[in-house]
Backbone bond lengths (Angstrom), bond angles and torsions (degrees), N, CA, C in turn:
res aa  C-N    CA-C-N  psi(-1)  N-CA   C-N-CA  omega(-1)  CA-C   N-CA-C  phi
1 I - - - 1.453 - - 1.562 105.34 -
2 M 1.381 116.36 126.33 1.417 119.01 174.73 1.500 111.45 -121.05
3 M 1.313 117.21 134.55 1.465 121.26 174.55 1.486 107.05 -122.18
4 Q 1.326 118.08 125.06 1.465 122.00 -176.43 1.524 112.27 -139.04
5 N 1.337 114.72 136.94 1.437 121.69 178.16 1.566 112.79 55.45
6 I 1.319 115.59 46.59 1.468 121.77 179.40 1.523 109.30 -117.82
7 T 1.335 115.02 142.95 1.480 119.73 179.17 1.535 103.86 -112.24
8 F 1.379 114.08 129.41 1.450 121.00 176.66 1.511 106.98 -117.62
9 V 1.375 114.11 115.25 1.443 121.82 -178.42 1.524 113.56 -126.10
10 N 1.359 115.65 137.49 1.417 121.92 170.53 1.585 112.74 64.44
11 G 1.288 122.09 21.81 1.432 125.38 175.97 1.477 110.05 -66.60
12 I 1.354 115.80 144.67 1.527 121.55 176.58 1.512 107.48 -137.72
13 F 1.330 114.94 129.69 1.488 119.42 172.13 1.515 108.08 -164.72
14 D 1.361 118.11 170.35 1.420 122.35 -175.51 1.506 108.47 -64.53
15 D 1.425 118.62 -58.66 1.448 122.07 178.47 1.553 105.53 -119.06
16 G 1.362 116.73 121.72 1.434 119.30 -179.36 1.515 112.59 81.18
17 G 1.327 118.00 86.53 1.481 120.37 -177.08 1.487 112.74 -58.27
18 A 1.355 117.87 -35.79 1.475 121.74 178.73 1.488 114.13 -106.65
19 I 1.370 116.31 -43.35 1.464 121.72 -176.57 1.575 110.79 -134.85
20 T 1.349 115.01 135.40 1.451 118.34 165.68 1.534 107.97 -127.93
21 A 1.282 112.92 129.48 1.492 120.48 -176.58 1.516 107.63 -130.95
22 T 1.330 115.98 126.13 1.481 122.27 -177.02 1.532 110.22 -133.33
23 Y 1.344 115.97 128.45 1.470 122.48 175.07 1.492 114.25 56.77
24 C 1.349 115.71 41.12 1.483 120.81 174.57 1.492 108.69 -98.05
25 S 1.303 115.20 151.82 1.494 118.78 -177.31 1.503 112.49 -76.00
26 N 1.394 119.44 -38.94 1.424 121.50 178.30 1.555 110.89 -161.27
27 V 1.319 114.87 128.70 1.447 121.82 -179.76 1.545 106.58 -122.62
28 Q 1.350 115.95 131.70 1.436 120.27 173.61 1.565 109.63 -119.66
29 I 1.305 114.25 128.03 1.465 119.57 175.47 1.508 109.16 -118.35
30 I 1.335 118.40 111.40 1.446 120.43 -170.98 1.533 108.87 -129.06
31 D 1.371 113.58 132.45 1.465 123.04 176.19 1.595 111.77 53.94
32 C 1.305 114.85 41.85 1.482 119.06 179.50 1.493 110.09 -106.88
33 T 1.341 114.60 161.91 1.499 121.17 -178.39 1.521 106.56 -125.68
34 F 1.340 117.43 133.55 1.480 123.12 178.95 1.528 106.15 -126.11
35 T 1.341 114.97 116.33 1.506 120.52 -177.06 1.473 112.62 -135.22
36 N 1.360 115.93 129.55 1.442 121.98 173.74 1.491 113.91 60.39
37 N 1.316 119.58 35.29 1.450 123.08 173.89 1.510 110.58 -92.24
38 T 1.329 117.69 149.06 1.486 122.15 -172.53 1.527 110.06 -134.81
39 A 1.351 116.02 136.41 1.442 122.36 171.20 1.510 108.43 -119.66
40 S 1.359 116.05 131.60 1.491 119.36 177.41 1.531 110.84 -71.83
41 Q 1.336 116.08 -11.49 1.532 117.84 177.14 1.513 109.65 -129.02
42 L 1.392 116.84 -82.76 1.485 119.96 -167.22 1.519 108.16 -125.65
43 G 1.373 113.41 140.32 1.496 121.43 172.24 1.522 111.60 72.38
44 G 1.335 115.93 84.30 1.469 118.76 -177.30 1.510 113.83 -55.59
45 A 1.305 119.57 -41.30 1.443 122.94 173.87 1.489 114.26 -100.44
46 I 1.373 116.96 -45.05 1.476 122.67 -176.47 1.505 110.65 -138.31
47 M 1.343 114.32 139.11 1.462 121.35 172.13 1.549 106.40 -125.40
48 F 1.354 114.20 123.47 1.503 121.99 176.01 1.483 109.94 -114.29
49 T 1.282 117.25 133.72 1.441 123.67 175.08 1.542 109.52 -128.60
50 L 1.341 114.64 113.67 1.458 119.80 178.77 1.584 113.22 53.26
51 V 1.353 111.68 53.64 1.489 117.94 -176.29 1.547 104.68 -133.03
52 D 1.348 119.22 141.59 1.435 124.22 168.75 1.542 107.44 -87.28
53 V 1.345 118.19 124.81 1.433 120.87 -170.81 1.490 113.05 -134.67
54 D 1.341 117.69 139.83 1.421 125.12 166.48 1.514 110.77 -116.03
55 V 1.370 118.02 120.21 1.476 120.97 178.27 1.536 104.03 -115.14
56 I 1.335 116.71 113.32 1.398 123.83 -171.19 1.592 112.82 -125.47
57 N 1.345 115.21 129.27 1.485 121.57 175.17 1.505 112.31 51.16
58 S 1.327 116.47 43.47 1.465 120.01 -179.62 1.543 112.14 -115.92
59 T 1.302 118.64 159.35 1.444 124.41 -173.27 1.589 110.14 -122.55
60 F 1.301 115.26 131.89 1.409 123.95 -177.66 1.561 109.89 -123.13
61 T 1.300 118.62 112.49 1.468 121.12 -173.41 1.484 110.36 -136.69
62 N 1.329 117.40 131.49 1.460 126.42 175.17 1.522 114.21 55.09
63 N 1.328 116.92 38.81 1.434 121.22 173.27 1.503 109.64 -92.60
64 K 1.322 116.89 153.97 1.462 121.92 -174.73 1.515 114.32 -142.41
65 A 1.387 116.37 134.31 1.462 120.77 171.74 1.536 106.53 -118.48
66 I 1.306 116.67 133.93 1.430 120.17 177.56 1.542 108.21 -65.26
67 N 1.280 118.41 -39.08 1.468 117.43 176.91 1.545 112.54 -100.38
68 D 1.305 120.87 -87.50 1.467 126.18 -173.09 1.481 116.89 -117.70
69 G 1.373 118.08 149.42 1.450 121.62 174.61 1.526 113.95 67.98
70 G 1.358 115.22 76.16 1.452 118.17 178.76 1.503 117.57 -51.94
71 A 1.293 118.49 -37.51 1.437 122.56 177.25 1.527 110.36 -106.84
72 I 1.372 116.33 -49.30 1.467 123.43 -175.74 1.551 109.26 -130.89
73 G 1.291 115.58 127.84 1.474 122.88 167.69 1.527 108.45 -106.60
74 W 1.256 120.05 137.97 1.442 124.75 -167.15 1.453 112.54 -141.40
75 I 1.357 118.88 121.36 1.488 120.75 176.13 1.472 107.31 -131.75
76 G 1.398 116.12 111.39 1.451 123.91 171.06 1.514 116.15 79.70
77 R 1.358 115.97 161.93 1.447 129.67 177.72 1.532 109.42 70.33
78 D 1.409 114.93 -157.83 1.424 120.53 -176.75 1.497 114.80 -112.13
79 V 1.349 118.89 142.34 1.449 122.06 176.28 1.502 108.36 -139.39
80 K 1.314 114.18 138.06 1.490 121.98 177.67 1.558 103.89 -120.95
81 I 1.340 113.64 130.05 1.451 122.45 177.46 1.542 104.24 -121.63
82 E 1.384 115.74 123.00 1.449 117.49 -176.47 1.548 108.34 -141.28
83 G 1.344 114.36 131.40 1.460 119.27 172.71 1.556 112.59 69.07
84 C 1.302 117.20 30.93 1.478 119.17 -172.72 1.564 108.22 -106.27
85 I 1.339 116.73 165.44 1.414 124.45 178.15 1.571 108.24 -128.78
86 F 1.298 117.41 125.33 1.449 123.31 178.63 1.511 106.26 -120.88
87 T 1.362 116.71 113.66 1.468 123.33 -178.49 1.499 112.14 -128.93
88 N 1.291 117.39 131.52 1.465 124.55 170.40 1.475 113.94 56.06
89 N 1.353 117.02 36.91 1.483 120.50 173.83 1.583 109.25 -92.61
90 T 1.339 113.68 150.70 1.458 117.97 -170.86 1.533 111.76 -137.06
91 A 1.316 116.67 134.20 1.462 122.89 169.01 1.508 108.59 -126.14
92 E 1.286 117.62 140.57 1.409 121.90 -177.10 1.497 115.50 -75.44
93 D 1.431 113.52 -19.56 1.478 118.94 -178.93 1.559 104.65 -122.57
94 Y 1.297 119.11 -86.46 1.508 123.64 -164.82 1.548 112.35 -111.40
95 G 1.296 117.39 127.23 1.504 120.78 167.01 1.509 109.53 77.71
96 G 1.312 120.27 89.76 1.472 121.79 178.32 1.514 110.93 -60.10
97 A 1.319 117.72 -40.26 1.445 122.22 175.58 1.512 112.48 -101.38
98 I 1.307 119.11 -51.19 1.486 125.07 -174.96 1.493 111.71 -134.04
99 N 1.309 115.38 132.69 1.552 120.76 168.59 1.517 104.63 -115.24
100 N 1.378 114.55 117.59 1.438 122.39 177.12 1.514 112.12 -106.18
101 V 1.312 116.01 111.29 1.503 122.05 -179.12 1.522 108.01 -121.47
102 N 1.347 116.30 118.77 1.425 122.20 173.31 1.531 115.51 57.28
103 G 1.351 116.07 33.73 1.453 121.97 177.11 1.528 109.38 -132.27
104 E 1.317 113.81 158.52 1.504 122.19 174.59 1.502 105.92 -100.42
105 M 1.382 111.47 110.12 1.436 120.50 -178.48 1.484 116.98 -112.93
106 T 1.318 117.85 131.18 1.483 119.18 175.88 1.573 107.82 -120.57
107 I 1.248 113.54 127.61 1.525 121.16 179.00 1.501 110.61 -116.62
108 T 1.306 119.77 125.89 1.494 126.02 -174.78 1.503 108.92 -135.01
109 N 1.356 115.48 136.40 1.499 121.48 173.63 1.507 113.00 49.81
110 T 1.311 114.41 48.45 1.507 116.97 -175.01 1.563 107.93 -128.27
111 D 1.344 113.74 147.28 1.485 120.34 -178.00 1.506 109.26 -111.78
112 F 1.308 116.96 136.21 1.468 125.61 174.99 1.549 108.96 -123.06
113 T 1.317 115.93 114.65 1.470 118.75 -176.24 1.541 109.26 -133.97
114 Q 1.343 114.40 136.59 1.453 123.02 174.20 1.517 114.53 51.02
115 N 1.339 119.92 41.11 1.426 125.84 173.30 1.528 106.49 -95.00
116 T 1.373 115.10 148.46 1.498 119.46 -176.35 1.514 111.03 -138.36
117 A 1.324 113.89 145.85 1.470 123.99 170.30 1.489 110.70 -162.64
118 I 1.295 117.56 178.31 1.492 119.55 172.85 1.458 109.51 -78.56
119 Y 1.353 120.98 -45.93 1.465 125.37 175.94 1.524 109.93 -112.48
120 G 1.292 118.64 117.90 1.499 120.86 179.00 1.526 114.45 72.89
121 G 1.310 117.21 81.51 1.445 122.90 -179.39 1.536 113.27 -45.19
122 A 1.387 114.24 -47.80 1.424 118.89 177.41 1.496 111.57 -98.20
123 I 1.452 115.44 -49.32 1.429 121.13 -172.35 1.551 111.97 -136.35
124 E 1.267 114.46 133.99 1.501 123.49 165.94 1.502 108.46 -106.04
125 N 1.395 118.13 123.18 1.419 119.69 -177.67 1.601 106.25 -121.48
126 R 1.311 112.37 129.83 1.474 118.64 177.54 1.571 110.46 -131.32
127 Y 1.297 114.84 25.67 1.532 117.97 176.20 1.512 106.15 -154.56
128 Y 1.355 118.40 -118.68 1.487 122.60 -177.02 1.561 108.56 -111.96
129 L 1.310 117.65 127.75 1.432 124.03 -179.21 1.525 108.30 -140.82
130 T 1.355 114.30 126.35 1.504 121.32 172.63 1.505 109.32 -121.80
131 I 1.324 115.87 128.09 1.478 120.33 178.60 1.512 109.58 -120.59
132 H 1.392 115.43 126.96 1.463 121.03 177.41 1.520 112.36 -124.39
133 N 1.349 118.05 138.38 1.433 123.21 167.90 1.586 111.77 49.48
134 S 1.258 115.10 48.62 1.485 122.97 -179.57 1.492 113.43 -121.49
135 R 1.331 115.83 174.38 1.480 121.45 -177.53 1.515 110.50 -135.88
136 L 1.295 115.30 125.39 1.498 120.47 179.75 1.577 108.08 -122.32
137 E 1.292 117.31 107.36 1.451 122.10 -168.51 1.544 112.48 -137.83
138 N 1.346 114.33 132.24 1.470 123.05 177.72 1.516 114.94 59.62
139 N 1.316 116.71 34.38 1.478 124.35 174.46 1.528 106.94 -89.79
140 S 1.346 117.87 153.16 1.439 117.87 179.48 1.539 111.45 -144.12
141 A 1.375 115.03 152.25 1.443 120.58 -178.54 1.568 106.35 -160.32
142 V 1.265 114.92 170.60 1.514 118.35 166.54 1.558 110.48 -77.04
143 H 1.350 116.81 -41.61 1.435 121.93 176.47 1.558 110.21 -124.67
144 G 1.315 117.97 118.65 1.458 120.89 -178.92 1.558 114.24 76.55
145 G 1.369 113.16 78.36 1.487 114.82 -177.74 1.473 117.06 -47.80
146 A 1.386 116.46 -42.43 1.448 121.17 177.42 1.510 109.16 -103.43
147 I 1.340 117.56 -48.71 1.475 121.82 -174.17 1.464 111.84 -136.36
148 D 1.363 119.00 132.01 1.445 124.56 168.66 1.495 106.72 -108.87
149 N 1.381 118.98 117.20 1.425 123.19 177.44 1.507 107.78 -106.83
150 D 1.345 112.74 106.67 1.523 121.33 -172.07 1.471 107.95 -110.74
151 L 1.417 115.71 96.07 1.493 120.46 -178.05 1.486 117.08 64.77
152 G 1.353 113.70 15.92 1.500 117.48 -176.99 1.471 110.68 -101.55
153 E 1.319 116.95 -177.99 1.424 125.12 174.88 1.533 106.30 -115.73
154 L 1.318 116.97 121.59 1.475 122.96 -171.93 1.511 108.94 -127.91
155 V 1.364 116.20 126.24 1.470 125.58 174.44 1.503 108.43 -120.52
156 I 1.351 115.56 126.33 1.440 120.51 179.13 1.529 109.17 -127.88
157 E 1.359 118.33 130.17 1.422 122.06 179.90 1.579 108.63 -140.42
158 N 1.362 110.95 140.73 1.530 120.04 176.75 1.561 111.40 47.42
159 T 1.284 115.64 52.15 1.469 121.08 -177.32 1.524 109.27 -129.37
160 N 1.360 116.89 148.54 1.437 124.83 177.57 1.462 115.30 -108.67
161 F 1.381 115.93 128.41 1.448 120.12 176.13 1.566 106.41 -115.35
162 T 1.349 115.55 118.53 1.485 116.57 -174.86 1.533 109.28 -136.83
163 N 1.309 113.24 131.45 1.557 122.00 176.74 1.471 116.09 53.07
164 N 1.309 118.76 33.97 1.457 122.48 174.22 1.585 105.53 -84.52
165 T 1.341 115.64 147.98 1.484 119.20 -177.93 1.512 109.16 -136.19
166 A 1.389 109.85 145.00 1.493 122.57 173.92 1.483 109.40 -129.20
167 E 1.363 115.93 135.39 1.398 119.59 176.08 1.557 115.16 -66.82
168 D 1.362 113.70 -35.03 1.420 117.26 -175.80 1.593 110.98 -117.00
169 Y 1.331 118.16 -66.42 1.480 121.85 -170.31 1.517 112.78 -125.49
170 G 1.269 118.02 130.76 1.501 124.01 167.27 1.541 111.25 74.24
171 G 1.329 115.18 86.01 1.464 119.35 178.06 1.546 111.66 -56.91
172 A 1.331 116.49 -39.52 1.446 123.13 178.51 1.517 109.41 -99.60
173 I 1.378 116.22 -56.91 1.421 124.92 -176.39 1.542 113.84 -136.03
174 N 1.308 115.79 128.02 1.465 119.69 171.35 1.565 107.17 -103.70
175 N 1.311 114.82 119.22 1.472 119.33 179.20 1.507 108.17 -105.82
176 D 1.306 118.24 108.34 1.479 124.57 -173.76 1.567 107.30 -109.52
177 N 1.277 116.69 88.57 1.479 123.46 178.44 1.485 112.45 59.87
178 G 1.379 117.31 29.17 1.455 120.16 175.48 1.522 108.60 -109.54
179 K 1.345 114.22 179.25 1.477 118.90 -179.58 1.639 104.41 -112.00
180 T 1.322 112.51 125.51 1.490 116.82 -177.32 1.529 109.55 -125.26
181 T 1.325 116.49 131.74 1.454 122.98 174.46 1.556 109.13 -123.44
182 I 1.284 116.30 127.24 1.514 121.57 -175.21 1.459 108.50 -127.66
183 K 1.373 117.71 128.72 1.442 123.48 178.17 1.552 111.00 -134.99
184 N 1.313 116.06 138.90 1.497 124.04 171.98 1.590 107.51 47.70
185 T 1.353 116.72 53.41 1.450 120.56 -176.81 1.520 106.66 -127.72
186 Q 1.351 115.51 144.36 1.425 120.65 -179.82 1.475 111.58 -111.70
187 F 1.394 116.60 136.95 1.445 123.88 -179.52 1.606 105.60 -120.34
188 T 1.319 114.91 124.72 1.441 117.52 -175.62 1.541 108.78 -134.35
189 Q 1.292 118.72 123.42 1.444 124.49 175.33 1.510 118.24 48.36
190 N 1.321 115.88 41.47 1.470 120.70 174.25 1.500 106.79 -91.54
191 T 1.345 115.97 139.02 1.503 119.02 -175.99 1.509 112.04 -132.15
């Protein structure tokens, strides 16, 4: 399945306010825009379950999940996110922009700005997550202003964390019994 140059606005559903994909072999989302979508449970804009996904050059703004994954909720398989922008997405529990559960996720050249959640203002990781050449700025949470790594394996390279805030633990990253490797990464004014 390929979706290209599509705008998704004001979608509402239980899981995946704009898109829900389950047990698909391969999904590509290219040059799409997701704005003001809401999920009453998981994945404000998109909910993927056991799907291999590439999300490329897409924008996620003002999406909301009542539970987890303000923009994207993700369970299982592989996902690649490249050249995307996540701004002002909200989850009331885990992952203001993205909630990664039991999946292998790679994020490259992507910006996360002003996303909020209780755990992981931008990203909640509970499996394998690699981030390259990205920017996480002005995200906020109670635990893990930018990222909450809960029992997951997290690798970060050539990435900037700036002005992220947490009320309790980890202004930039909260590592809760996970494994975290960080290389060539800059942290500035995270509290």
